[in-house]
C-alpha positions in Angstrom: -5.4 -8.4 27.6 -3.7 -5.3 26.3 -4.0 -1.5 26.4 -4.0 0.4 23.1 -2.6 3.9 23.5 -2.6 6.6 20.8 -0.2 9.5 20.7 -1.5 12.6 22.6 -0.9 14.7 19.5 -3.5 12.7 17.6 -6.4 14.3 19.5 -8.1 16.8 17.2 -6.0 15.8 14.2 -7.6 12.5 13.2 -8.8 13.8 9.8 -5.3 15.1 8.9 -3.7 11.9 10.1 -6.0 9.8 8.0 -5.3 12.0 5.0 -1.5 11.7 5.5 -1.8 7.9 5.7 0.6 7.2 8.5 0.9 7.5 12.3 3.9 6.8 14.5 3.9 6.4 18.3 1.0 4.0 18.7 1.7 1.9 21.8 0.3 -1.4 22.8 0.9 -2.4 26.4 0.4 -6.1 26.9 1.0 -8.3 29.9 4.5 -9.2 29.0 5.7 -6.4 26.8 5.1 -3.0 25.3 5.1 -2.5 21.5 5.6 0.8 19.6 3.8 0.6 16.3 4.2 2.5 13.0 0.9 2.5 11.1 0.5 3.1 7.3 -2.3 2.8 4.9 -1.7 0.8 1.8 -1.4 3.8 -0.6 1.0 5.8 1.6 3.1 2.7 2.3 3.6 2.0 -1.4 4.7 5.6 -2.0 7.2 5.6 0.9 8.6 2.2 0.0 9.2 3.3 -3.6 10.8 6.5 -2.6 13.0 4.9 0.0 14.2 2.1 -2.2 14.9 4.5 -5.0 16.9 6.9 -2.9 18.5 4.5 -0.3 18.2 1.1 -1.8 16.1 -0.4 0.9 13.2 0.1 3.3 12.8 -1.2 6.8 10.4 -0.3 9.7 10.1 -2.3 12.9 6.6 -3.1 14.1 4.9 -1.9 10.9 1.2 -2.3 10.7 -0.7 -1.7 7.5 -4.4 -0.8 7.6 -7.0 0.2 5.1 -7.3 3.7 6.6 -5.2 5.3 9.4 -8.1 5.7 11.8 -8.5 4.8 15.5 -11.1 2.1 14.4 -9.0 0.5 11.8 -5.9 0.5 14.0 -7.9 -1.0 16.9 -9.1 -3.8 14.7 -5.6 -4.5 13.5 -4.3 -4.6 17.1 -7.2 -6.9 18.1 -6.2 -9.3 15.3 -2.5 -9.1 16.4 -3.5 -9.9 20.0 -5.0 -13.2 19.0 -1.5 -14.4 18.2 0.0 -12.7 21.4 1.5 -10.1 19.1 3.7 -12.7 17.3 6.0 -11.0 14.8 6.3 -7.7 16.7 9.4 -6.6 18.6 8.9 -5.5 22.2 10.1 -2.1 23.2 13.4 -2.3 25.0 13.6 -0.1 28.1 16.9 1.7 28.5 
């Protein structure tokens, strides 16, 4: 069981977010942990990786999730798939 939470700023900007191809601040609250996700579509991720590697020599993002389109539906499907493995491979958010 988990609770998928989208950033409040997404409301009313779904079309723009899908066009940009990325979304930060998606949160999954599971029984044992909370995960902060960064979501990209395939095309945007390729652009960002190429730019970052060219300028900085590397690219790294914790809890990266790649979906066909950055929509609530595609993100929910990806999170559902991740839940089947109890979110294996994701790093829980550390409370400070």
